[in-house]
C-alpha positions as CSV (number, residue, x, y, z in Angstrom):
1,X,42.0,30.7,40.4
2,X,42.4,30.1,37.0
3,X,44.1,26.6,37.5
4,X,42.0,25.3,39.6
5,X,39.1,26.1,38.0
6,X,40.7,25.1,34.2
7,X,41.1,21.8,36.2
8,X,37.9,21.7,37.7
9,X,36.1,22.5,34.2
10,X,38.7,19.4,32.8
11,X,37.6,17.1,35.3
12,X,33.7,17.8,35.0
13,X,34.6,17.3,30.8
14,X,35.8,14.2,31.5
15,X,33.1,13.3,33.8
16,X,30.4,13.7,30.8
17,X,32.7,12.5,28.0
18,X,32.9,9.5,30.1
19,X,29.4,8.9,30.8
20,X,28.2,9.4,27.8
21,X,30.2,6.4,26.6
22,X,29.1,4.3,29.5
23,X,25.4,5.3,28.3
24,X,26.0,4.3,24.8
25,X,27.6,1.5,25.9
26,X,24.2,0.5,27.5
27,X,22.6,1.7,24.6
28,X,24.4,0.5,21.6
29,X,22.5,-3.1,21.1
30,X,19.1,-1.3,21.0
31,X,20.5,0.2,17.5
32,X,20.4,-3.7,16.4
33,X,16.5,-2.6,16.1
34,X,17.0,0.4,13.7
35,X,19.4,-2.2,11.4
36,X,17.3,-4.7,11.0
37,X,14.6,-2.5,9.3
38,X,16.9,-1.5,7.0
39,X,17.4,-3.1,3.0
40,X,20.9,-4.3,4.2
41,X,21.8,-7.8,3.2
42,X,21.1,-10.3,5.7
43,X,24.6,-11.3,6.4
44,X,25.6,-7.4,6.6
45,X,22.5,-7.0,9.1
46,X,24.1,-9.8,11.0
47,X,26.9,-8.8,11.3
48,X,26.3,-5.2,12.4
49,X,24.0,-6.6,14.8
50,X,26.5,-9.1,16.3
51,X,28.7,-6.1,16.2
52,X,26.4,-3.6,17.6
53,X,25.4,-6.1,20.7
54,X,28.6,-8.2,21.4
55,X,31.7,-5.8,20.4
56,X,30.8,-2.3,20.7
57,X,29.5,-2.1,24.2
58,X,32.6,-3.7,26.1
59,X,34.9,-1.3,23.4
60,X,32.5,1.4,24.9
61,X,32.9,0.5,28.3
62,X,36.7,0.6,28.1
63,X,37.0,4.2,26.3
64,X,34.6,5.5,29.2
65,X,36.8,4.0,31.6
66,X,40.1,5.0,30.5
67,X,38.5,8.8,30.1
68,X,36.2,8.8,33.7
69,X,39.6,7.5,35.2
70,X,39.6,4.9,38.2
71,X,38.4,7.5,40.9
72,X,35.4,8.5,38.2
73,X,35.1,4.8,37.7
74,X,34.7,3.3,41.1
75,X,31.9,6.3,42.5
76,X,29.8,5.6,39.8
77,X,30.4,1.5,39.9
78,X,29.8,2.0,44.2
79,X,26.4,4.2,43.3
80,X,25.3,1.5,40.8
81,X,25.6,-1.3,42.8
82,X,24.1,0.8,46.2
83,X,20.9,1.1,43.9
84,X,20.7,-2.8,42.5
85,X,21.2,-4.3,46.0
86,X,18.3,-2.1,47.0
87,X,16.1,-3.9,44.3
88,X,17.2,-7.2,46.6
89,X,13.7,-8.1,47.7
90,X,13.2,-8.4,51.7
91,X,13.6,-11.8,53.2
92,X,9.8,-11.9,55.0
93,X,6.7,-10.9,53.8
94,X,3.2,-11.4,54.7
95,X,0.8,-14.3,53.7
96,X,-1.3,-12.5,51.7
97,X,1.4,-11.1,49.5
98,X,3.1,-14.2,49.2
99,X,-0.4,-15.5,48.0
100,X,-0.5,-12.9,45.9
101,X,2.7,-13.3,44.7
102,X,2.3,-16.8,43.9
103,X,-0.9,-16.1,42.1
104,X,1.2,-13.7,39.6
105,X,3.6,-16.8,39.6
106,X,1.6,-19.2,38.0
107,X,-0.9,-16.9,36.1
108,X,1.7,-16.5,33.2
109,X,0.7,-19.9,32.5
110,X,-2.4,-19.5,30.8
111,X,-1.4,-17.7,27.7
112,X,1.2,-20.9,27.2
113,X,-1.8,-23.1,27.4
114,X,-4.1,-21.4,25.1
115,X,-1.3,-21.3,22.6
116,X,-0.1,-24.5,22.6
117,X,-3.9,-25.9,23.2
118,X,-6.5,-23.5,21.3
119,X,-3.8,-21.4,19.1
120,X,-7.2,-20.0,16.7
121,X,-7.5,-17.6,20.1
122,X,-4.1,-16.0,19.9
123,X,-2.5,-16.8,16.4
124,X,1.2,-16.3,15.7
125,X,0.5,-13.1,13.8
126,X,-1.7,-11.1,16.0
127,X,-0.8,-8.4,18.0
128,X,-2.5,-9.4,20.6
129,X,-0.4,-12.5,21.2
130,X,2.7,-10.1,21.3
131,X,1.2,-7.9,24.0
132,X,0.5,-10.6,25.9
133,X,3.6,-12.3,26.3
134,X,4.9,-9.2,27.2
135,X,2.4,-8.4,30.0
136,X,2.7,-12.6,31.0
137,X,7.0,-11.9,31.2
138,X,6.3,-8.6,33.3
139,X,4.1,-10.7,35.7
140,X,6.6,-13.4,36.0
141,X,9.2,-10.8,36.7
142,X,7.3,-8.6,39.0
143,X,5.9,-12.0,40.9
144,X,9.9,-12.6,41.9
145,X,10.1,-9.2,43.2
146,X,6.3,-10.0,45.7
147,X,7.1,-13.6,46.6
148,X,10.3,-11.8,48.5
149,X,13.6,-13.1,49.3
150,X,12.9,-16.7,50.7
151,X,11.1,-17.4,47.3
152,X,14.0,-16.7,45.9
153,X,16.2,-19.5,48.2
154,X,13.4,-21.6,47.0
155,X,14.0,-21.3,43.7
156,X,17.5,-21.8,44.0
157,X,16.9,-24.6,45.9
158,X,15.7,-26.3,42.5
159,X,18.9,-26.0,41.3
160,X,21.3,-27.7,44.1
161,X,21.3,-31.2,44.2
162,X,21.6,-31.8,47.6
163,X,19.1,-29.1,48.7
164,X,16.2,-30.9,50.8
165,X,12.7,-29.5,51.1
166,X,12.1,-28.6,54.9
167,X,8.8,-28.3,56.2
168,X,7.6,-26.4,59.0
169,X,6.2,-29.0,61.6
170,X,1.9,-28.5,61.3
171,X,0.7,-31.1,64.2
172,X,2.9,-29.2,67.5
173,X,0.5,-28.5,69.8
174,X,2.4,-26.1,71.8
175,X,3.3,-28.6,74.8
176,X,6.9,-29.4,74.4
177,X,6.7,-32.5,77.0
178,X,7.8,-35.7,75.8
179,X,5.4,-38.1,77.3
C-alpha cells in the first residue's frame, strides 16, 4: 500500500507541476505588459517582450509535456480539443438570428468611419476611443458565432478563387412541370 500510494502521489505531483508549466506558457506573453512599464532601455524591453512572447511559451510547453508524460498530455489535449470543438457554431440558424448577427457584423464599421471622417469626435488619445474600438472588436467576433457555420463557409469562399455564389431560386412557383 505504501508503494502504491507513493506512486499516486508522484503522479499527482507530476500532473500539477506539468499543469503549472502549461498555464505559465499560456500567460507568459502577458508579462510583456509589465516589462513595457519598467524603466529599462528600449532595446532590453523589446528583447524581453520578444522572449516572453515567442521563446518562453514554447520552452514551457515542452517542459510541461516532459513532466506530464505522454498519457497526461494526451488526456489534456483531448479535453482541450473537445471544448474547442464545442465552440464551433451550428451550421443552420434562423432568419432572426442571422439578421441580428449580420447587424452585429456590420455595426463595428461605424466607429471606423467616425474616426476617419470626423476624428474630433473620437480623438487619438481619448480613453473612449479605446473602449469603443475594443467593444467593436468584441461585437465583430461574437457576430461570427451568432451568424453560424453557414456564414463561416460564405466567409471562407471569399478566399477560394474558384468559389462561386449560388443564390436560392426564389421564382419557383412550386410547380415542377415543364410546359
